[in-house]
N, C-alpha and C positions, 0 to 999 in steps of 0.2 A: 469409335462407335458409329454404326451406320445410321443415317437419317430414316425415320419412319414416316411414311405418307399414307394417306387413304385414297380410295378411288375418287372421293369428292375433291381432294387436293389436285388430282390429275385433271378432273373436269374444269377446275378453276384455272389450272395451268393452260389448258387448251384454249381458253378465251383470253389469256393474258400474254402468252408468248407463242411464237411459231413452234408448234409441237408436232412431232412425227413419232408414231408408235409402231413398233415392229415386234412380231411374235418372237422371232429369233430362236426357234426351238431346235432346228436342225433335224436330221433324219432320226437320231436316237432320242430326241426330246430332252437331251441334257443341256442344250444351248449351243448356238453356232452364230457366228457373225454373218448376217445376211449380206449378199453382194450389193444389193441396191442401197445399203446404208451410205455408200460413197457418193451416190447422186445427191442424197439429202444433205450430206456433209458439205459438198461443194456448193449446192444451191443456197443453203443457209449462209455460208461464208460469203458468197457473192451478193447477198441481199442484206438482211438485217440480223443475221444470227438466229439461233433458235435452240431447241432442246429435242434430243432424240432419246426415247425410252425404249430399251430393249427388254423383252419379256412381257410386253403388254399387247393385248389384242384389242383393236377398236372395231367392233362389228356389232350392229351397224354403226355408221358414223355418229360419234358423240356418246357411244356407250362403251365403257372400258372394262376389260377383264384382265386381272393380273394372272399371268401364266407362270411367271418366274423363270429364272435361269439356274439350273442345278450347278453347272460348272462355270461360275462367273469368271474365275481367274483365266480359264481357257479362252473365253470370249474377249476378255480385256487384253490378254497377250496378243491375240490375233489382231485386235484393233491397233495396238502400238506397233506391231511388226509392219502392218500395212501403211500406217501413217508415215513411216520412215522409208517406204519403198516408192521411189519416184516413178516406177512403172505402174503403180496403182493410183496415186494421187500426187499432185504437184507440190503440196505444201502442208506441213503440220502446223496447225494453229493452236493445238491443245496442250495444256499442262496437266499434271496429275490432278489438280483441283477440278478440272473440267470433266473428269471421268471417275465417277464414284458409284458404288453400289448403294441402293436404297431399298427399304423394306415396304411392302404393301400386302396386307392381309396374310402375313406370315410367309410371303414369297420374296425372293431377292430379285430385284431388277438392276439393270445397269443404266445410269443416267449419263448422257453425253451432252454437255453444254457447249455449243458451237458459237464462238464469238463472230461478230461481223469483221470481215477482213479489212485492213486498211487499204487505202487507195494504192499504195505501193505494193501491196500483196495480191491484188486482183489482176487477172482472173485466177481463181483456184479451180483446177480442172482435173478430170480423170485422165490417166495415162500420160503419154509424153507429148501430146499435141493439144493446145487450147482450142483449136478449131475442130469442132465435133466432140469435144469433151467438157465444155463449159456449160454449167446449169445455173439457173436462178430459181427463186422461190416465188410462186404466185398461187394464191388461193389454196394454201396447204398442199401444193403439189410441186413437183420438180419439172422444170421445162428447159429443154435444150436451147442454147442461145445461138442466134444466127451469126454468121461470120462478121458482118458489119458491127454488131454489138461487141464482139470479141475485140475487134480492132480498136474500138473506142476505149475499151477497158485497158488495152495495152498502151494506148496513147496517154491515157490518164496516169498510168503507172510510171512511164518513163519521162513525161514532160511535166515538170513542176509548174511551169507557166505555159499554157497552150498558145498564147499570143506572142511569144517571144521570137518565133521563127522569122528569119530574114527571107523574103520572097524573091525568087528569080523572075525576071521578065516584067516586073511592075515598076513604074517610073513616077516622077513627080506629076506628070500630066494626068495620071490616074486619080489624083486628089482633087477634091472640090475646093478651090482656092478661097471661096467665100467662107467656107467652114473653117479653114486654117486661119484666115484673117480674124474671124469672130473669136476663135479660141485665143489668139494672140492678144486681142484687145482685152479679153477677160483676164488673161494672165497678167497683163499690165495693171489692171484695176486691183487685182488681189495682191500682187507683189510689185508695187511701184518702185522703180529704181533698181530692179533686179538686173544683174549683169547680162543675163541671157537676152534681155530685150534689145540689146544693141547688136546681137549676132545676125548674120545673114540667115535667110530662111532655112536653108539646108542644115546649117549648124544648130539653129534653134530646134528644129525637129529632131535632130540627133540628140540634143541635150535633154529633151523631154521624153525621149525613148521611142519616138515614132519612126525613126530611121536608125539603121544599125549596120553592123558588119559581121558576116560569117567568117570567123578567123580560121576555122578548120579548112574551108574551101577557098578562102581568099577573095570573096566578093562582097560588095556593099549593096544596100537597097532598103526598100520599105520593110519594116516589120509588119507582121499580120496586125498587130495592135494599131499601127499608124493607118493601115488601109481601112480597118473597121471604123476607126474614129473619124477619119477625114475623107475617105474615098467616096466614089460614086457607086450607087447600089449595083448597077450593071457590071461594074468592074469587081466589086467585092464578091459577087457570085461566081466570078471566074476562079477565085481562090477558095471560096466557101460556098459550094452549090446550094446548100440548104438554108442559106441566110435569109431571114425574114423577120421584120419588125411589124408589130400590129398594135394599134391603140384603138379602143372602142369605147364610146360613151353610150351606155344603154339607158333607156328611159324608165325602166321599171326594175323592181327588185326580183328579177327572175333570171333563170339560166338561159333563156332563149337568146338567140344571137341577133335579134333585131337591134339596130343601133341608130342613133341620131347624128353621130359624128364619128368619123373614122379617119385614121392616118396610117397609110402603108406606103412603102416605096413604089410610087406609081409614075415616076418620071416628072412630077411637078416640083419636086424638091430633091435634094442630094440623096436622101435615103441612108445616110450614114448614122452612126451611133450618137455622135455629138449633137447633130441637128435634131435627131429623134428625142434626145433628152431635153433639149431646150424647148422644143415645141410641145412635148407631152407634159412637162412640168407646168407650163403655163396653163394648159387645159385642165390639169388636175386641180390646180389651186385657184382657178378663175373665180369661183363663187364662194370661197372660204371667207368666213367672217373674221376680220382682223380687229381686235380691240385696240383702242387708242392707247399707245404707250410711248413714253419719251425716255431716251437714254442720252445723256450729255447734250440735251437740247435737240436731238434728232428723233423723228418719229421712227419707230421700229415696225416695219410692215412684215412681221414674221411671227410665227407662233410655233409651239411644239408640234402641232399638226403639220405645218409646212415642213419642219425639220424631219419628221417621221416619213413623210412622202418623198422627200429628197433621198433619204437613206434607202428607202425601199426601191425606188427607181434605179438608183446607182447600183445597189446590190444585185438587182435583176440583170443589169447589163454587164457587170464585171464577172459574174459567176456563170454566165450562160455558156453552154457547150454549143458553139455555132456550127459544129458538124452534126448536131442532133437532128431528129426528125420532126420536131415541133418548133413553132415560131416563138420568139419573144412576144408575150401578150400582156398588155396593160388594159385593165377594164375599170371604168368609172360608172358606178350606179348610185342611185339616190341613197342606198343603205350601206354601201361599201366601196372600197378600192381593192382591186385584185392585181397581183403581179405574178407572172409565170415566166420561168426561163427553162430552156431545154437542158437536160442533164440533172442527175441527182446531186445532192450536196456531197462534198468531199469528206465532211465529218458528219456524224449523226446529228439530226436536228436538235435533239434535247441538249447536246453539248454546245452546239452553236448558240442556242438561246442564252446560255449562261454567260457567254462572252469570254474574251481573253484567249480564244482559240480560233485561228483563221487558217484556211488553206485555199486561197483565192485561185480560181481556175485561170483567170486572165490578169496577171499582176501588172503587166504594162498598162493595160486599160485602167486598172485601179490607180496607178500612179498618175496617169494623164488626168483623171478626174480630180484627184487630190490636189494636184498642182494649181488648179483653178478654183479650189474651195468647195468641191463637191465630194461627198463621201468622207467617212471618218477613219480613224486609225484602225489598223487590222484588229478584228475581233470585237470592236465596240459598236458597230453599226446596229446589229440586231437588238442588243440590250437597250439601246437608245430608242429604237422603234417601239419596243414593248413598254418601256417606261413612259414615253410621251403619250402613247395611246391609252394606257391605263390611267394616266393623269386626267383624261377627259371622262373617266368613269364609263368607258365603252367596253364592249366585249373584248376579251384578251385576243390579240392577233393570233392567227392560226398559220403555222408553218408546217408544211407536210410535203411528202414526196409521192410520186407515182412511178411505177416501174415499166409500164408498157403503153406508150413509149416513155422513156425516162424523162422526168421533169420535176421541177421544184416549184411550189406555189406558196404564196403568202396572201392571206386575206385580212384586210383591215376593215372591220365592221363597225358602223357607227350606231350600234344598238346596245342596250343594256343586257347583262347576262340573263336576267330573268324578266323578259318583256311582260308588261301587264296584259297584252292581248293574248299571250299563251295561257295565262291563268284564267282569263275570261272564257277562252275556248274550252278548256278542260272543265270548268264549272258548267258550261252549257251542255256538254256531252255527258258528263259523269255525275254532276251534282254532288250529293252527300257521299257517294261512293269514293269520290276523289278526296274529299276532306277527311274521311275516316282512315285513309291509308297512312302508314308510318312515314316518317320524314323522307327516308331514302326512296320509298316508292313514289312519293309525290315529286321528288327531285328527278327521278328517272322519267316520269311522264312529262314534266316541264321541259326537260332536255329533248325528249322525243318530238314534242310539238314545236318548240322554238327553233330547233336545229334540224328538223326533218328526220332525225333518227338518233338513237343513243346506243352505246355499246359498253361492254364491260370495262374497257380501258378508260373511257370518258368518265364513268362513275368512280373509278379508282382515283382519278386525278382531282375530282372536285368534292370528294367526301373523305372522311377518315374511317369509314366502315371497313371491316376486314374483307378481303376479296371473296372468301367463302360465303359470307353473308350477302355480298352483292350477287353472287351466282344464285343463291336461294331466292332472293327477292325477285330477280329477273324471271326465274322459273315460276314463281307464284303469280307474277303479273301476266305471264303468258297463259298459265293455266286458267286464270280468271278473266281472260279476254281483254285485259287492259292493254297489252302489247302484242304485236305480231312479230315473230322471229323470221329472219331470212339469212341464209348462209350457214356455214359450219365453222367450228373452231374459232380462231382469232378473227376470222372474217365475219362472225355472227353480228348482225345488227338488228335492232328492234325499232318498230314504228307503231304509231297509234293506229287502231283498226280503221278509222275513218279517213286516214290520210293515204296519199299515193304510196305504193310500194317503193322503197329506195331503189333508184336505178343506178346504172353505171355513172359514176361521177363525171360530169362535164366540168370544164374549168369555171370556177367561181359559181357553182350552183347554189341553190338555197340550203342544201344539207351540208353539214360540216363533218370534219373528222376529228378524232381525239388528239389533244395536245396537252402538254403540262400546263395546269393553271393553279392558282392559289386555292387552298381549301376553302369552301364556302358553305353557308347554310342558306336555305331558301327564305327570302324575306316574306313575312306574313304567313309563313307555313310552319311555324313552330308547333310541335305536337309530340306524339308518342315516339320514342326512340325504337330503333330496330331491336336493340338488346331488350330481352324480357318480353318481347311481343308474343303474347300467348293466344290472343283471339284470332281464329282462322277466318279468312275472308270467305263468305258464302254469298257470292254475288251472281246474280242472274241477269244477263243482258242479251236476251235472245235476238233483239233487234240488231245487235252488232255482229252476230255470228256469221250471217251470209257475207257481209263485207269482209270479215276476217278471213273467211275461207277463200275469197277471191284473191286475197293478198298473200296467203301462205304459200310457200314454195311448193312446187310439184311433188317433191320428195315427201313432204309431210301430208299432202292431200291424198296421194295414192297409197301411202304406206309401204311402197316398194323400197327395197334396199338399193343403195347406190354403191357399185363396186368400181373403184378407180385404182386400187392398189392390190398387188398380189397377196399381201399379208392379210387382207380382209377375207380371203377365200380359203377354206379348209383344203387339205391335200386331196381328199376324196372328191370335193366339188370341182377342184381344178382338173383332176383327171377326167371327170365327166365332161367338162367344157372342152378339153383337148380332143376328146373322142368326137364331140359334135363338129369340131373344126377340121377334122381329118380330111374331108372331101376337098378342102380348099388349101390348107397349109401344105406346102411342098409340091403343089400340083401345077404351078405356073399359071397360065391363063385358064380360067374356068368360065363356063356359061354364066350370063348375068343371073338367070333364074337360080342356079346352084348357089351363087354367092348370096343372093337375097335370102334364100331359104336358110342357109347356115347362119347368117347374121341375125335373122329373126329368131332362130332357135337359141342362139347365144344370149339374146336380149329378152327372152321370154320370162315374164314375172320378176324382172329386175331391171335396173339401169346399169349399163356397162359403159365404162369410160373408154375414150379413144385409144389410149395407150394399151389397155388390156386387149381390146379387140384387135389392134394391130399385131400384138404379140401372138395371140391365139391363131390369127389368120396368116401370119407371116407376110404382112404387107406394110409398106411405108405409110406412116400416119397421114400425111397430107394427101397422098394418092387415095387412100381408103376413104377419107372424109369427102374429098371433092368428087371422086369417081362414083362412090356408092352411097355413103351415109346421107349426104345432103339431098341426093335425088330420092332416096327412100323416105326421108322426112317430107319432102315436097309432095310425094305420092301418098302420104298418110299411111305408110307402112311402118314407120318408126316415129316415136315421139321424143321430145327433148325433156331432160330433167330441169333445165333452166331456160327462161324465156329468151335470153340472148343467144343466137346461134353460135357466136364465137366465144362464149364464156369459157375461160380456161378449165372450169370444173365440168364442162358439158359431158353428159352421159346420155345413153339412148335406151329406149324400151320398145318392144314390139307392140303395135296397135292392132286391134281386130280388123280383119280384112273387110273391105266394102266390095263385095263381089270378088273378082279375081284380077283387080287392077295391077298391072305389072309395069315396070320401067322399060322404056325402049332405049336401045343403044344409040 
């Protein structure tokens, strides 16, 4: 028996999973597998997985209509045929359970649940070549991956340990001997009487894994792990050009990059990983309060907080992709400690938090740290961090990933989950209106104020309310001007009207992202439950409306549709757009004025995404954006849908002309 859904269920799904809806009607309207489904399949597989619904139209964004598929079996057979055709897609990740018909409003849809590909399976790509055929998912859209990112995926796939490689042309003189000596002293203190302590230096380094032999090619030398751990920064960059370590102590609880103390490889110290760990750990723990404790007559100058910081720092260093485009970054602020490493996690964060699963990117480095008492057994470090931090009754640590550029971050905040100042702020702005809200509504507002924003996923994780009721509550809070929305689909976030609009997240900014946490209730906020809530809110806060309007996205203020996907456009509208584009498409080089006029007509009374414009005009996306669109925006001929020029969701609309201002070549 097929599962029955409602359009409301699809709306909930859009905020809880990465969802792609495709009309999939075909020429005869009986149903056809759309060609661009494979881009979404690959992109979801290479990112975090997601769901594709065939037979649903999303137009405008966030509004769903069930069209249905008359011949579901024909579409399903085409899907399976292509999944097993290596000329179409490189890998089939789906089983029968991942492809099922579902019912909505009496129509039959086809639901495709795409899992996140394992490290050993990525990249998943179109056709026979990963270069030019690999896509990732960003902001509910599919984006082609550049060649460098593909090479990193391939390296992650074939190299279980990225630091195991024996380097050619690197010698003992490339090591910082003071670092090696300090490490050997530490090894002696942790493992007194160990047989390796009597070995000559070269044999000692070989025993701990810093030195090795390439048996296939018959040469010996430093492993990458040994160079990273004990080398000099300028030599390390010969092997790893993007290598960078950065520690910053910031004086305030803000995302700004002003610092009062900083440590980077600047030539005044070795710049290697071992010395960075030793120096940074001292700075992180310099002003921690240590209670007086005795064990077997000896004072213990250690606490669970010390242990959590050690684990976090070691985890950052051993899981870093040192070929990545961002630095290792450690931040100390009065309210938090932050750790960032280049590269996404090799296993999903929610699984890593549970423990007992480990796929370390640099296993030799992990061993080098463990041999001198730093770092825990495989898979137990993160649970220990979470356990020790929660033991202080502080906000649960936040572990999350970013995709452009790829990086993993963990934030250890020294504040309670429900700060008293957040309640005070809400009381001052909303008064009785806040107190009269149901519990879930108050919880959403507390999260929005204390964490800078709130989203559907965050509320699912901290409450036991059904996802559909969360969607309803967020909609009511927006309607009544308690919250301001920004974004679409799973990327939708909500903020308080009087607070700054959530911006692109900087490393360790004041706003947080959703992570699994224990189910909670708001202290001192017991009240009416969402269930059975019948009284409608009739709130009038005219003084907040101007501020809200300043913060609402351009799409909502203007009321214009945003078109970024071919499936959002009817066949008749598409034919009309193709007719407008005829003077440019297939015409080679055209006059600047002709190009401007055609672009402005395509963008009239709507926002048009870059990929659609490029397809209609027959132009390369980067060339079109740099050569024409950016210049037209600067000349006030086009406007942006989103404030950041490089927002992956960016779309363009025509602005009224001021005189006849034109672009010059």
